[in-house]
N, C-alpha and C positions, 0 to 999 in steps of 0.2 A: 272398349267398353260397349260399343254398339254391337259387336258380334255376340257378346254375352247376353245382351238384352234380346237380341234376335233369336238366339238359341232358347232362352227362357220362354219367349212368346211362342216359339214353335212347339215347345213341350206342352204349353197350356192348351194347344189345339189338338193334342193327341187324345185318343180315346182312353178311358179310364184304365182298362186292362194293360195297355201299353205303358202308361205312367207307373202302374204298380210293378210291372216287370223291370222297368228302367230303375226305380227306386230300390228294388230288391238287388239288382245287379250292382248298383252304386254302393249300397250298404256292404255287400260282400267284398267288393273291391277295396273299399276303405278299411274293412276289418283285416283283410289280408295284408294290406300295407302297414297297418299299425302292428300287426304281429311280427312282420319282417323287421320293422324298425326296433321293436322291443328286443328281438334276438340279437340284432346288431349292437345295440346299446349294452345289453348284458354281456356280450362277448368282449367289448372294449373295457367295460368296468371290471369284469372278472380278470382280465389281463393285468389291469392296474392293481387289483387286490393281490394277485399272485406276485407282483413285483415288490410289494412291501416287505414280506419276510426276507426276500433275497437282498433287498437294499439294507435292511436292518442287519443282516448277516455281514454284508460288506462293511457297514459302519462299525459293527462289533470287531470285525477283523482289523480295521484301521485303528480302532481305539486300543486293541491289544498290542498292536505293533508299536504305536506311540508310547504306550506304557512301558513296554520292554525297552525301547530306546531311552526313555527318560530314566528308567531304573539303572541301565548300564551307564548312562551319562553321569547319573547321580553317584554311582560307586566310583567311577573314574575320577570325578571331581573330588570326591571324599579322599581318595588315595593321593591325588595331587596336592590337596591342601594339607593332608597329614604329613606327606613327605616334605613339603615346603616348610612347614613348621619345624620339622626335625632339622632341616638344613639351617634354618635361622638359629635354632638353638645351638647347633654345632658351631655356627659362626660366632655366636655370642660367647660360647665356651672358649673357642680358640682365641678370640680377641681378648677376653679376660685373662686367660692363661698367659698370653703373650705380653700383656701389660703388667703383670705381677713380676717383681724382680726374682731372679733365681739365685 
């Protein structure tokens, strides 16, 4: 903190033209730093924006894969249940036909 105060006191002792040059240099330096920071942030944010459609495409791909799996599983379950009801009906028929006297 002392060194900053010493630096400020030294600047106060400078002639007016030297102070103007220093403030102009400092303003240009800060402007360049802000521009560089802006470019860096824009680069990071544009990468994130570019990732969104790719991530959405991956999500859609997963969604389509799961829907295909569930469709196939649904048809397989439907076949299983229909064949099991046929088997039950055949068992019932066989048991009723065997229980009737011939």
